[in-house]
C-alpha positions as CSV (number, residue, x, y, z in Angstrom):
1,X,0.0,0.0,0.0
2,X,2.8,2.4,0.8
3,X,4.4,1.6,-2.5
4,X,1.3,2.5,-4.4
5,X,1.1,5.9,-2.7
6,X,4.8,6.5,-3.3
7,X,4.4,5.5,-7.0
8,X,1.4,7.9,-7.4
9,X,3.2,10.8,-5.8
10,X,6.3,10.1,-8.0
11,X,4.1,10.0,-11.1
12,X,2.3,13.2,-10.1
13,X,5.7,14.9,-9.4
14,X,7.1,14.0,-12.7
15,X,4.0,15.3,-14.6
16,X,3.9,18.7,-13.0
17,X,5.7,21.7,-14.5
18,X,8.9,23.2,-13.1
19,X,7.0,26.3,-11.9
20,X,4.5,24.1,-10.0
21,X,7.4,22.1,-8.5
22,X,8.9,25.3,-7.1
23,X,5.5,26.3,-5.6
24,X,5.0,22.8,-4.1
25,X,8.6,23.0,-2.6
26,X,7.9,26.4,-1.3
27,X,4.6,25.3,0.2
28,X,6.3,22.2,1.7
29,X,9.1,24.4,3.2
30,X,6.5,26.8,4.6
31,X,4.6,23.8,6.2
32,X,7.9,22.4,7.6
33,X,8.8,25.9,9.0
34,X,5.3,26.3,10.5
35,X,5.5,22.9,12.2
36,X,9.0,23.8,13.4
37,X,7.9,27.2,14.8
38,X,4.8,25.7,16.3
39,X,6.8,23.0,18.0
40,X,9.3,25.5,19.4
41,X,6.4,27.7,20.7
42,X,4.6,24.8,22.4
43,X,7.8,23.5,24.0
44,X,8.7,27.0,25.2
45,X,5.2,27.5,26.6
46,X,5.4,24.2,28.5
47,X,8.9,25.2,29.8
48,X,7.6,28.5,31.0
49,X,4.7,26.8,32.8
50,X,7.1,24.3,34.3
51,X,9.4,27.1,35.5
52,X,6.4,29.0,37.0
53,X,5.3,25.9,38.9
54,X,8.8,25.3,40.1
55,X,9.1,28.9,41.3
56,X,5.8,28.6,43.1
57,X,6.8,25.3,44.8
58,X,10.2,26.8,45.8
59,X,8.4,29.7,47.4
60,X,6.1,27.3,49.3
61,X,9.2,25.3,50.3
62,X,10.9,28.4,51.6
63,X,7.7,29.3,53.5
64,X,7.6,25.8,55.1
65,X,11.3,26.2,56.1
66,X,10.6,29.6,57.7
67,X,7.5,28.2,59.5
68,X,9.5,25.2,60.7
69,X,12.1,27.6,62.1
70,X,9.5,29.7,63.8
71,X,7.8,26.5,65.2
72,X,11.2,25.2,66.6
73,X,11.8,28.6,68.3
74,X,8.3,28.6,69.8
75,X,8.8,25.1,71.0
76,X,12.1,26.1,72.6
77,X,10.5,29.1,74.3
78,X,7.6,26.8,75.5
79,X,10.2,24.4,77.0
80,X,12.0,27.2,78.7
81,X,8.7,28.5,80.2
82,X,7.7,25.0,81.2
83,X,11.0,24.5,83.0
84,X,10.6,27.9,84.7
85,X,7.1,26.9,85.8
86,X,8.3,23.5,87.2
87,X,11.3,25.0,89.0
88,X,9.5,28.1,90.3
89,X,9.6,28.0,94.1
90,X,9.3,31.7,94.9
91,X,7.4,32.6,98.0
92,X,5.8,35.9,97.0
93,X,5.4,37.3,100.6
94,X,9.1,36.8,101.3
95,X,10.2,37.9,97.9
96,X,8.2,41.2,98.1
97,X,9.2,41.9,101.7
98,X,12.9,41.3,100.9
99,X,12.9,43.5,97.9
100,X,10.9,46.2,99.7
101,X,13.4,46.1,102.6
102,X,16.4,46.4,100.2
103,X,14.8,49.3,98.3
104,X,13.5,51.0,101.5
105,X,9.9,50.8,100.3
106,X,7.2,50.7,103.0
107,X,4.6,48.1,102.2
108,X,1.6,48.7,104.4
109,X,-0.5,45.6,103.7
110,X,-0.2,42.3,101.9
111,X,-3.0,39.8,101.3
112,X,-2.9,36.6,99.3
113,X,-5.5,36.3,96.6
114,X,-6.4,32.8,95.4
115,X,-8.2,32.4,92.2
116,X,-10.5,29.5,91.7
117,X,-8.3,26.9,90.0
118,X,-9.8,24.9,87.1
119,X,-10.0,21.2,87.5
120,X,-7.6,20.4,84.6
121,X,-5.4,23.4,85.0
122,X,-1.7,22.8,84.3
123,X,-0.6,26.1,85.7
124,X,-1.4,27.4,89.1
125,X,-1.4,31.2,89.8
126,X,-0.5,32.6,93.2
127,X,-1.2,36.3,93.8
128,X,-0.6,38.8,96.5
129,X,-2.3,42.1,96.7
130,X,0.1,44.8,98.0
131,X,-0.7,48.3,99.3
132,X,2.1,50.8,99.2
133,X,1.3,54.3,100.5
134,X,3.0,57.6,100.3
135,X,5.6,56.7,97.7
136,X,7.1,58.8,94.9
137,X,6.4,57.9,91.3
138,X,10.1,57.2,90.6
139,X,10.6,54.9,93.6
140,X,7.3,53.0,92.9
141,X,8.2,52.4,89.2
142,X,11.8,51.3,90.2
143,X,10.3,48.9,92.8
144,X,7.8,47.4,90.3
145,X,10.5,47.1,87.6
146,X,12.8,45.2,89.9
147,X,9.9,42.9,90.9
148,X,8.9,42.1,87.4
149,X,12.3,41.9,85.7
150,X,14.2,40.1,88.4
151,X,15.4,36.5,88.3
152,X,12.1,35.2,89.8
153,X,9.0,34.4,87.7
154,X,6.9,37.4,89.0
155,X,4.4,39.5,87.0
156,X,2.3,42.5,87.9
157,X,-1.2,41.6,87.0
158,X,-3.1,44.6,88.3
159,X,-2.2,48.1,89.2
160,X,-4.3,50.9,90.7
161,X,-3.0,54.1,92.1
162,X,-4.2,57.4,93.6
163,X,-2.2,60.6,93.6
164,X,-1.9,62.7,96.7
165,X,0.0,65.6,98.1
166,X,1.8,65.7,101.4
167,X,2.3,68.7,103.7
168,X,5.4,69.8,101.7
169,X,3.4,69.9,98.5
170,X,5.3,66.8,97.3
171,X,3.4,64.5,94.8
172,X,3.0,61.1,96.3
173,X,1.1,58.0,95.2
174,X,-0.9,55.4,97.1
175,X,-0.8,52.2,95.0
176,X,-2.6,48.9,95.1
177,X,-0.7,46.3,93.1
178,X,-1.5,42.6,92.5
179,X,1.6,40.6,92.0
180,X,1.4,37.1,90.7
181,X,3.7,34.1,90.2
182,X,2.9,30.9,88.3
183,X,3.7,27.3,89.1
184,X,3.2,24.0,87.4
185,X,0.2,22.3,89.0
186,X,0.6,18.9,90.6
């Protein structure tokens, strides 16, 4: 069958004029060039799509790597906090009295405040309400800063104050501060 087609094409080719042969060759060259250009275009388009997909996947991979780093850092911080909670043996009354004595701050009253603990709570909060009367703003802020930023796990959870003036027209503050510490339950 292939021979018959080949023979027919050869006969046809031999019977056409030289001018028609040039036209047929030009048309054939144009078809080959068109197929070649179309193939290059399709391959180029597919390569561009593949490069875009690769770039998108690389961006996602970089995001995953960054998230993994952030997760590991958060996990490390959580472990540090958990260890601090487990090893926190601070006695708030003693700690506050000791710091007040060292800084010459007069604490007029301290009361322990216990919050209702949840049944499944993993962290227990211990709070002390402290009243400090007739103190300057600078000394109060210094005292509270040393309390909260010391080596012990202590946080100021509530702060109320009232301004007053003494006989010498000096601005003083009466403060009511709730100071808390946290411990691992059980």
